[in-house]
C-alpha positions as CSV (number, residue, x, y, z in Angstrom):
1,M,1.0,-21.7,-13.3
2,L,-0.9,-18.5,-14.5
3,Q,-4.7,-18.5,-13.8
4,S,-7.2,-16.8,-16.1
5,A,-7.6,-13.3,-15.1
6,P,-10.1,-12.0,-12.8
7,P,-12.2,-9.2,-13.6
8,W,-10.3,-6.7,-11.2
9,A,-7.0,-7.9,-13.0
10,S,-6.1,-4.6,-14.8
11,V,-5.7,-2.6,-11.7
12,R,-4.2,0.6,-10.9
13,R,-0.7,1.0,-9.5
14,S,-2.4,3.2,-6.6
15,Q,-3.9,-0.2,-5.9
16,R,-1.0,-2.4,-6.3
17,L,1.1,-2.5,-2.7
18,A,4.0,-0.2,-3.3
19,D,4.4,-0.3,-6.8
20,T,5.1,-3.9,-7.2
21,P,2.9,-6.5,-8.7
22,A,1.2,-7.7,-5.5
23,V,-2.7,-6.6,-5.2
24,R,-4.8,-7.6,-2.0
25,R,-8.0,-9.1,-3.2
26,G,-10.7,-10.9,-1.0
27,G,-8.3,-11.8,1.7
28,H,-5.8,-13.4,-0.9
29,W,-2.2,-12.1,-2.2
30,W,-2.3,-11.9,-6.0
31,L,0.5,-11.0,-8.3
32,V,-0.6,-9.3,-11.3
33,S,1.2,-8.9,-14.5
34,P,0.4,-7.9,-18.4
35,A,0.7,-11.9,-18.9
36,G,-1.4,-12.9,-16.7
37,T,-2.7,-13.1,-12.5
38,M,-1.2,-15.5,-10.5
39,L,-2.7,-16.6,-6.7
40,A,0.2,-16.0,-4.2
41,S,-0.5,-19.5,-2.4
42,D,2.9,-19.8,-0.5
43,P,2.5,-19.1,3.2
44,A,5.9,-17.8,4.2
45,F,5.4,-15.2,0.9
46,N,2.1,-14.2,2.0
47,T,3.4,-13.5,5.6
48,E,6.2,-11.6,4.2
49,L,3.6,-9.5,1.7
50,D,1.4,-8.8,4.9
51,C,4.8,-7.5,7.0
52,F,5.5,-4.9,4.3
53,E,2.0,-4.3,3.8
54,A,1.7,-3.3,7.4
55,D,5.2,-1.8,7.2
56,M,4.5,0.5,4.5
57,A,1.4,1.5,6.4
58,A,3.1,2.6,9.3
59,A,5.8,4.8,7.5
60,N,2.5,6.4,5.3
61,R,1.3,7.4,8.6
62,A,4.5,8.9,9.9
63,V,5.0,11.0,6.7
64,A,1.4,12.1,7.2
65,E,2.1,13.2,10.7
66,L,5.2,14.8,9.9
67,H,3.5,16.5,7.0
68,A,0.7,17.7,9.7
69,E,3.1,19.3,12.1
70,R,4.7,20.8,9.6
71,T,1.7,22.4,8.4
72,A,0.4,23.1,11.4
73,A,4.0,24.8,12.2
74,S,3.9,27.4,9.0
75,D,0.1,28.3,10.1
76,P,0.7,31.9,11.5
77,V,-2.4,31.5,13.3
78,V,-1.1,28.0,15.0
79,R,2.3,29.7,15.6
80,K,0.8,32.8,17.7
81,A,-1.6,30.4,19.8
82,R,1.6,28.9,20.5
83,R,3.4,31.3,22.3
């Protein structure tokens, strides 16, 4: 059942979980679409969203570390200090 849209229902794409309609607000998962907003109340679904969120965060950290290493490796000052 769709609920009346809370004030934050018009969220930016960057606030969504990996371009999905899932948004975490107030410790709860919500599914947001132009048609309305629905509280995700299924515990199994919420657990999957939590796992997906954790996996995405780990992947983002890994990419950031790789990017930092690559940037450091291409910096002439860092390369000279490593020799």
